[in-house]
C-alpha atoms as an extended CHARMM CRD file, in Angstrom:
* protein
*
       191  EXT
         1         1  MET       CA             -0.0630000000       -0.0250000000       -0.0320000000  PROA      1               0.0000000000
         2         2  THR       CA              2.8110000000        2.5370000000        0.8240000000  PROA      2               0.0000000000
         3         3  GLN       CA              5.8930000000        1.8480000000       -1.0990000000  PROA      3               0.0000000000
         4         4  ASN       CA              4.2850000000        1.5760000000       -4.6000000000  PROA      4               0.0000000000
         5         5  ASN       CA              1.0650000000        1.4000000000       -6.4620000000  PROA      5               0.0000000000
         6         6  SER       CA              1.1120000000       -2.2360000000       -7.5900000000  PROA      6               0.0000000000
         7         7  GLN       CA             -1.7560000000       -4.3880000000       -6.3070000000  PROA      7               0.0000000000
         8         8  ASN       CA             -1.6640000000       -7.7130000000       -4.6430000000  PROA      8               0.0000000000
         9         9  TRP       CA             -3.6850000000       -9.5910000000       -1.9810000000  PROA      9               0.0000000000
        10        10  GLN       CA             -1.4210000000       -8.3250000000        0.8670000000  PROA      10              0.0000000000
        11        11  LYS       CA             -2.1880000000       -4.7770000000        0.1000000000  PROA      11              0.0000000000
        12        12  LYS       CA             -5.8840000000       -5.6470000000       -0.0370000000  PROA      12              0.0000000000
        13        13  VAL       CA             -5.6240000000       -7.0590000000        3.4990000000  PROA      13              0.0000000000
        14        14  LEU       CA             -4.0070000000       -3.8600000000        4.6610000000  PROA      14              0.0000000000
        15        15  GLN       CA             -6.6270000000       -1.8090000000        2.9340000000  PROA      15              0.0000000000
        16        16  ASN       CA             -9.3210000000       -3.8310000000        4.5710000000  PROA      16              0.0000000000
        17        17  LEU       CA             -7.7290000000       -3.2400000000        7.9080000000  PROA      17              0.0000000000
        18        18  PHE       CA             -7.0800000000        0.5000000000        7.4160000000  PROA      18              0.0000000000
        19        19  SER       CA            -10.6500000000        1.1390000000        6.1010000000  PROA      19              0.0000000000
        20        20  SER       CA            -12.0360000000        0.7860000000        9.6110000000  PROA      20              0.0000000000
        21        21  ASP       CA            -11.8650000000        3.2340000000       12.4220000000  PROA      21              0.0000000000
        22        22  LYS       CA            -10.7900000000        0.6140000000       14.8620000000  PROA      22              0.0000000000
        23        23  SER       CA             -9.1110000000       -2.7230000000       14.9610000000  PROA      23              0.0000000000
        24        24  PRO       CA            -11.3360000000       -5.6240000000       14.1590000000  PROA      24              0.0000000000
        25        25  LYS       CA            -12.2090000000       -8.2650000000       16.7200000000  PROA      25              0.0000000000
        26        26  LEU       CA            -10.4280000000      -11.5070000000       16.0600000000  PROA      26              0.0000000000
        27        27  ASP       CA            -13.0600000000      -13.9550000000       14.9200000000  PROA      27              0.0000000000
        28        28  LEU       CA            -13.5010000000      -16.1690000000       11.8600000000  PROA      28              0.0000000000
        29        29  THR       CA            -16.1660000000      -13.8830000000       10.1720000000  PROA      29              0.0000000000
        30        30  ASN       CA            -13.8100000000      -10.9550000000       10.3610000000  PROA      30              0.0000000000
        31        31  LEU       CA            -10.7370000000      -12.8680000000        9.2600000000  PROA      31              0.0000000000
        32        32  GLU       CA            -12.6200000000      -14.2730000000        6.2950000000  PROA      32              0.0000000000
        33        33  GLU       CA            -13.6930000000      -10.7020000000        5.3250000000  PROA      33              0.0000000000
        34        34  ILE       CA            -10.2300000000       -9.0500000000        5.7630000000  PROA      34              0.0000000000
        35        35  PHE       CA             -8.4390000000      -11.8940000000        3.9190000000  PROA      35              0.0000000000
        36        36  ASN       CA            -11.1960000000      -12.2180000000        1.3530000000  PROA      36              0.0000000000
        37        37  THR       CA            -11.4660000000      -16.0060000000        1.5170000000  PROA      37              0.0000000000
        38        38  THR       CA            -13.6740000000      -18.5940000000        3.1680000000  PROA      38              0.0000000000
        39        39  ASP       CA            -11.2440000000      -21.4790000000        2.3040000000  PROA      39              0.0000000000
        40        40  SER       CA             -9.6050000000      -22.5270000000        5.6470000000  PROA      40              0.0000000000
        41        41  GLU       CA             -6.2720000000      -23.4380000000        4.1010000000  PROA      41              0.0000000000
        42        42  ASN       CA             -6.0540000000      -20.2630000000        2.0510000000  PROA      42              0.0000000000
        43        43  LEU       CA             -6.9110000000      -18.2760000000        5.0700000000  PROA      43              0.0000000000
        44        44  LYS       CA             -4.0990000000      -19.9060000000        7.1720000000  PROA      44              0.0000000000
        45        45  TYR       CA             -1.6550000000      -19.3520000000        4.2260000000  PROA      45              0.0000000000
        46        46  LYS       CA             -2.5300000000      -15.6420000000        4.0290000000  PROA      46              0.0000000000
        47        47  ILE       CA             -2.3470000000      -15.0980000000        7.6980000000  PROA      47              0.0000000000
        48        48  GLU       CA              1.0340000000      -16.9150000000        7.9660000000  PROA      48              0.0000000000
        49        49  GLN       CA              2.4190000000      -14.8770000000        5.1130000000  PROA      49              0.0000000000
        50        50  CYS       CA              1.2050000000      -11.6980000000        6.5380000000  PROA      50              0.0000000000
        51        51  LYS       CA              2.7340000000      -12.5080000000        9.9240000000  PROA      51              0.0000000000
        52        52  GLN       CA              6.0210000000      -13.5120000000        8.3360000000  PROA      52              0.0000000000
        53        53  HSD       CA              6.2550000000      -10.0650000000        6.5970000000  PROA      53              0.0000000000
        54        54  HSD       CA              5.2770000000       -8.2360000000        9.8010000000  PROA      54              0.0000000000
        55        55  LEU       CA              2.1730000000       -6.8470000000        7.9600000000  PROA      55              0.0000000000
        56        56  ILE       CA             -0.1990000000       -7.8650000000       10.8250000000  PROA      56              0.0000000000
        57        57  GLN       CA             -0.1420000000       -8.5830000000       14.5750000000  PROA      57              0.0000000000
        58        58  VAL       CA             -2.5340000000       -9.7340000000       17.1750000000  PROA      58              0.0000000000
        59        59  ILE       CA             -3.1040000000       -7.2510000000       19.9440000000  PROA      59              0.0000000000
        60        60  ASP       CA             -5.0350000000       -7.6830000000       23.2110000000  PROA      60              0.0000000000
        61        61  LYS       CA             -6.8290000000       -4.4090000000       23.2390000000  PROA      61              0.0000000000
        62        62  GLU       CA             -8.8390000000       -2.7870000000       20.6240000000  PROA      62              0.0000000000
        63        63  THR       CA             -6.9810000000        0.0060000000       18.7540000000  PROA      63              0.0000000000
        64        64  LYS       CA             -8.6030000000        3.1050000000       17.3590000000  PROA      64              0.0000000000
        65        65  ALA       CA             -7.6560000000        5.2420000000       14.4170000000  PROA      65              0.0000000000
        66        66  PRO       CA             -6.1600000000        8.6810000000       15.0990000000  PROA      66              0.0000000000
        67        67  ASP       CA             -9.0870000000       10.9390000000       15.9950000000  PROA      67              0.0000000000
        68        68  GLY       CA             -9.6140000000       14.6960000000       15.8520000000  PROA      68              0.0000000000
        69        69  ASN       CA             -8.5730000000       17.5670000000       13.5900000000  PROA      69              0.0000000000
        70        70  PHE       CA             -6.6930000000       15.9340000000       10.5840000000  PROA      70              0.0000000000
        71        71  GLU       CA             -3.9130000000       18.6050000000       10.5180000000  PROA      71              0.0000000000
        72        72  ASP       CA             -3.3000000000       18.4420000000       14.2390000000  PROA      72              0.0000000000
        73        73  ILE       CA             -3.2090000000       14.6460000000       14.0800000000  PROA      73              0.0000000000
        74        74  LEU       CA             -0.6450000000       14.6720000000       11.2270000000  PROA      74              0.0000000000
        75        75  TYR       CA              1.5120000000       17.2140000000       13.1310000000  PROA      75              0.0000000000
        76        76  ASP       CA              1.5410000000       15.1620000000       16.2910000000  PROA      76              0.0000000000
        77        77  ILE       CA              2.3820000000       11.9730000000       14.3480000000  PROA      77              0.0000000000
        78        78  ILE       CA              5.0770000000       13.2470000000       12.1120000000  PROA      78              0.0000000000
        79        79  SER       CA              6.9360000000       15.0990000000       14.9270000000  PROA      79              0.0000000000
        80        80  ASN       CA              8.1630000000       11.6190000000       16.1260000000  PROA      80              0.0000000000
        81        81  PHE       CA              9.9040000000       10.7080000000       12.7710000000  PROA      81              0.0000000000
        82        82  SER       CA             13.2300000000       12.5250000000       12.9540000000  PROA      82              0.0000000000
        83        83  ASN       CA             16.1450000000       12.9510000000       15.3820000000  PROA      83              0.0000000000
        84        84  GLN       CA             16.3130000000       16.5320000000       14.3060000000  PROA      84              0.0000000000
        85        85  GLU       CA             12.5830000000       17.1250000000       14.5600000000  PROA      85              0.0000000000
        86        86  LYS       CA             12.2250000000       18.3420000000       11.0130000000  PROA      86              0.0000000000
        87        87  VAL       CA              9.7030000000       16.4110000000        9.1530000000  PROA      87              0.0000000000
        88        88  LEU       CA              7.2220000000       17.5200000000        6.3470000000  PROA      88              0.0000000000
        89        89  LEU       CA              4.4790000000       15.6940000000        4.6330000000  PROA      89              0.0000000000
        90        90  CYS       CA              3.1290000000       16.7760000000        1.2600000000  PROA      90              0.0000000000
        91        91  ASP       CA              0.9190000000       15.4640000000       -1.4870000000  PROA      91              0.0000000000
        92        92  SER       CA              1.9230000000       14.8540000000       -5.0700000000  PROA      92              0.0000000000
        93        93  GLN       CA              0.6280000000       18.2950000000       -6.1460000000  PROA      93              0.0000000000
        94        94  GLY       CA              3.1790000000       20.0600000000       -3.7710000000  PROA      94              0.0000000000
        95        95  LEU       CA              0.7540000000       20.8970000000       -1.1490000000  PROA      95              0.0000000000
        96        96  CYS       CA              2.1760000000       20.7830000000        2.4070000000  PROA      96              0.0000000000
        97        97  ILE       CA             -0.1930000000       18.8340000000        4.5580000000  PROA      97              0.0000000000
        98        98  ALA       CA              1.8820000000       18.8570000000        7.7780000000  PROA      98              0.0000000000
        99        99  ASN       CA              5.2100000000       20.5640000000        8.7250000000  PROA      99              0.0000000000
       100       100  ASN       CA              7.2960000000       20.1420000000       11.8530000000  PROA      100             0.0000000000
       101       101  GLY       CA             10.3630000000       22.1530000000       12.2880000000  PROA      101             0.0000000000
       102       102  PHE       CA             11.0260000000       23.3920000000        8.7390000000  PROA      102             0.0000000000
       103       103  PRO       CA             10.8010000000       27.2460000000        8.2040000000  PROA      103             0.0000000000
       104       104  VAL       CA              7.9900000000       28.4070000000        5.9130000000  PROA      104             0.0000000000
       105       105  GLU       CA             10.4140000000       29.3220000000        3.0030000000  PROA      105             0.0000000000
       106       106  MET       CA             11.9450000000       25.8760000000        3.1090000000  PROA      106             0.0000000000
       107       107  GLN       CA              8.4360000000       24.1520000000        3.5420000000  PROA      107             0.0000000000
       108       108  GLU       CA              7.4570000000       25.7140000000        0.1280000000  PROA      108             0.0000000000
       109       109  GLU       CA             10.6340000000       24.6270000000       -1.6050000000  PROA      109             0.0000000000
       110       110  LEU       CA             10.4580000000       21.1250000000       -0.1530000000  PROA      110             0.0000000000
       111       111  SER       CA              6.8050000000       20.8080000000       -1.1880000000  PROA      111             0.0000000000
       112       112  VAL       CA              7.6200000000       21.6120000000       -4.6440000000  PROA      112             0.0000000000
       113       113  LEU       CA             10.6540000000       19.3490000000       -4.7790000000  PROA      113             0.0000000000
       114       114  SER       CA              8.5890000000       16.5690000000       -3.1780000000  PROA      114             0.0000000000
       115       115  ALA       CA              5.9600000000       16.9230000000       -5.8910000000  PROA      115             0.0000000000
       116       116  ASP       CA              8.6220000000       16.3660000000       -8.5880000000  PROA      116             0.0000000000
       117       117  ILE       CA              9.9750000000       13.4290000000       -6.7240000000  PROA      117             0.0000000000
       118       118  ALA       CA              6.4710000000       11.9610000000       -6.5250000000  PROA      118             0.0000000000
       119       119  ILE       CA              6.0730000000       12.1850000000      -10.1840000000  PROA      119             0.0000000000
       120       120  MET       CA              9.6700000000       10.6630000000      -10.8410000000  PROA      120             0.0000000000
       121       121  HSD       CA              9.0530000000        7.9320000000       -8.3200000000  PROA      121             0.0000000000
       122       122  LYS       CA              5.5930000000        7.0700000000       -9.8860000000  PROA      122             0.0000000000
       123       123  ARG       CA              7.3040000000        6.7240000000      -13.2910000000  PROA      123             0.0000000000
       124       124  ARG       CA             10.6800000000        5.2750000000      -12.7000000000  PROA      124             0.0000000000
       125       125  ALA       CA             11.1440000000        3.7310000000       -9.2260000000  PROA      125             0.0000000000
       126       126  GLN       CA              9.7830000000        0.3120000000       -9.9300000000  PROA      126             0.0000000000
       127       127  ASN       CA             11.7670000000       -0.1620000000      -13.0540000000  PROA      127             0.0000000000
       128       128  ILE       CA             14.9820000000        1.0780000000      -11.5400000000  PROA      128             0.0000000000
       129       129  ASN       CA             14.5180000000       -1.2070000000       -8.5490000000  PROA      129             0.0000000000
       130       130  LYS       CA             13.7850000000       -4.2350000000      -10.6910000000  PROA      130             0.0000000000
       131       131  LYS       CA             16.6370000000       -3.6400000000      -13.1030000000  PROA      131             0.0000000000
       132       132  LEU       CA             19.2190000000       -2.9160000000      -10.3040000000  PROA      132             0.0000000000
       133       133  GLY       CA             17.8490000000       -5.4670000000       -7.9190000000  PROA      133             0.0000000000
       134       134  LEU       CA             17.2650000000       -2.8510000000       -5.2220000000  PROA      134             0.0000000000
       135       135  ASN       CA             14.5380000000       -3.0710000000       -2.5500000000  PROA      135             0.0000000000
       136       136  SER       CA             14.3210000000        0.6630000000       -1.8370000000  PROA      136             0.0000000000
       137       137  GLN       CA             11.5860000000        3.2170000000       -2.4630000000  PROA      137             0.0000000000
       138       138  ALA       CA             13.2530000000        6.2680000000       -0.8000000000  PROA      138             0.0000000000
       139       139  TRP       CA             15.1200000000        9.2100000000       -2.4200000000  PROA      139             0.0000000000
       140       140  SER       CA             17.7500000000       11.2520000000       -0.7700000000  PROA      140             0.0000000000
       141       141  ILE       CA             19.9740000000       14.2020000000       -0.9310000000  PROA      141             0.0000000000
       142       142  VAL       CA             23.3960000000       13.2060000000        0.2350000000  PROA      142             0.0000000000
       143       143  ASP       CA             26.5640000000       14.9170000000        1.4260000000  PROA      143             0.0000000000
       144       144  ALA       CA             30.0550000000       14.2450000000       -0.2420000000  PROA      144             0.0000000000
       145       145  SER       CA             30.4440000000       11.0680000000        1.7440000000  PROA      145             0.0000000000
       146       146  GLY       CA             27.0870000000        9.5520000000        0.4890000000  PROA      146             0.0000000000
       147       147  ASN       CA             25.2150000000       10.0870000000        3.8270000000  PROA      147             0.0000000000
       148       148  SER       CA             21.7290000000       11.2140000000        3.5620000000  PROA      148             0.0000000000
       149       149  CYS       CA             21.0940000000       14.8280000000        4.6010000000  PROA      149             0.0000000000
       150       150  LEU       CA             17.4700000000       14.8380000000        3.5280000000  PROA      150             0.0000000000
       151       151  GLY       CA             15.4270000000       11.9220000000        2.7570000000  PROA      151             0.0000000000
       152       152  PHE       CA             12.2020000000       11.7470000000        0.7880000000  PROA      152             0.0000000000
       153       153  TRP       CA              9.8180000000        8.6620000000        1.2810000000  PROA      153             0.0000000000
       154       154  PRO       CA              6.9350000000        8.3270000000       -1.1480000000  PROA      154             0.0000000000
       155       155  LEU       CA              3.7650000000        6.8630000000        0.4280000000  PROA      155             0.0000000000
       156       156  ASN       CA              1.2530000000        5.6170000000       -1.8760000000  PROA      156             0.0000000000
       157       157  ILE       CA             -2.3800000000        5.6460000000       -0.5120000000  PROA      157             0.0000000000
       158       158  ASN       CA             -4.3270000000        4.1290000000       -3.5090000000  PROA      158             0.0000000000
       159       159  LYS       CA             -3.7050000000        6.5110000000       -6.4570000000  PROA      159             0.0000000000
       160       160  GLU       CA             -2.3140000000        9.4630000000       -4.3920000000  PROA      160             0.0000000000
       161       161  VAL       CA              1.4330000000        9.6990000000       -3.6680000000  PROA      161             0.0000000000
       162       162  PHE       CA              2.3840000000       11.6190000000       -0.5190000000  PROA      162             0.0000000000
       163       163  VAL       CA              5.9550000000       12.3660000000        0.2840000000  PROA      163             0.0000000000
       164       164  LEU       CA              7.4390000000       12.2480000000        3.8580000000  PROA      164             0.0000000000
       165       165  VAL       CA             10.4320000000       14.5990000000        4.0310000000  PROA      165             0.0000000000
       166       166  ILE       CA             12.8640000000       13.9180000000        6.8970000000  PROA      166             0.0000000000
       167       167  LYS       CA             16.1030000000       15.7950000000        7.8620000000  PROA      167             0.0000000000
       168       168  GLY       CA             18.3240000000       13.6150000000        9.9870000000  PROA      168             0.0000000000
       169       169  VAL       CA             17.9150000000        9.9610000000       11.0120000000  PROA      169             0.0000000000
       170       170  PRO       CA             14.3590000000        8.7090000000       10.3230000000  PROA      170             0.0000000000
       171       171  PHE       CA             12.4000000000        6.7400000000       13.0550000000  PROA      171             0.0000000000
       172       172  PHE       CA              9.7950000000        4.5500000000       11.3850000000  PROA      172             0.0000000000
       173       173  ASN       CA              9.6100000000        1.5720000000       13.4540000000  PROA      173             0.0000000000
       174       174  GLN       CA              7.0800000000        2.7850000000       15.8250000000  PROA      174             0.0000000000
       175       175  PRO       CA              3.2320000000        2.9500000000       16.2360000000  PROA      175             0.0000000000
       176       176  GLU       CA              3.1100000000        6.3530000000       14.8730000000  PROA      176             0.0000000000
       177       177  MET       CA              3.9260000000        4.9970000000       11.3570000000  PROA      177             0.0000000000
       178       178  ILE       CA              0.7850000000        2.9200000000       11.5530000000  PROA      178             0.0000000000
       179       179  ASN       CA             -1.1800000000        5.8520000000       12.6660000000  PROA      179             0.0000000000
       180       180  LEU       CA              0.0700000000        8.0110000000        9.8890000000  PROA      180             0.0000000000
       181       181  ILE       CA             -0.8610000000        5.4660000000        7.1930000000  PROA      181             0.0000000000
       182       182  TRP       CA             -4.2410000000        4.8280000000        8.9460000000  PROA      182             0.0000000000
       183       183  ALA       CA             -5.1110000000        8.5360000000        9.0730000000  PROA      183             0.0000000000
       184       184  LEU       CA             -4.1380000000        9.0210000000        5.4180000000  PROA      184             0.0000000000
       185       185  TYR       CA             -6.0370000000        5.9840000000        4.2940000000  PROA      185             0.0000000000
       186       186  LEU       CA             -9.2040000000        6.9500000000        6.1920000000  PROA      186             0.0000000000
       187       187  ARG       CA             -9.0140000000       10.4610000000        4.5550000000  PROA      187             0.0000000000
       188       188  TYR       CA             -7.8070000000        9.6310000000        0.9750000000  PROA      188             0.0000000000
       189       189  GLY       CA             -8.3980000000        5.8670000000        0.5620000000  PROA      189             0.0000000000
       190       190  ASP       CA            -11.2480000000        4.1260000000       -1.0380000000  PROA      190             0.0000000000
       191       191  ALA       CA            -12.2580000000        0.8910000000        0.5420000000  PROA      191             0.0000000000
C-alpha cells in the first residue's frame, strides 16, 4: 500500500484493515472478510504470510484510528519521525499537509521538490529497482560522503502519492507510522 502502487492480496488485506476506524475483533467472520477467503487452508496461508512479513499482529486491546482535527493529528504523528525534529508531509501536487520544524520558506521549496519526486517515483522507481535488484523506495539528498542529509519517502495511498521529507535519522519502526498510514487511508483511501 505505501511503497508503490502495484496491487496484490497483501495490500488488499491492509486496505481492509485501514478502512475501519478501529481494529477488528479477532473472529472467523472478520478474518474471512479481511483476507477475502472462506477457504480455511487459504486463510491460514494468508495469515501466516502476513505474519512473516510483519504486516499484521494480534493485539490484546482494541486500537482506534487517530481521531480529531486531521492537520493536528498529522503534526503530532510526524513530529516523532526525525532525530532533528524536522519532518514535512506533502501530496503529489506540492501541497504541504503537515510541517514540523522546517521554516515556511523551506516548506514551500521542499513541497515543490517533493511533488517532482512523487512524479519521478511513480514513473521510474519500480523499473529502476527491478533492473538494479534494489529494494528501496526512498530518495535522498546526500553529502560528499554519501550520507543522507534529507530523505524523501513516497507513501502511496491508492492513487495518491504523499511524500514524507525527513532531515536527519528517520524513526519509522514505531506505532506512529501505522497511525500516519491509517489517518491518510481514512482520509484519502477508497475501501
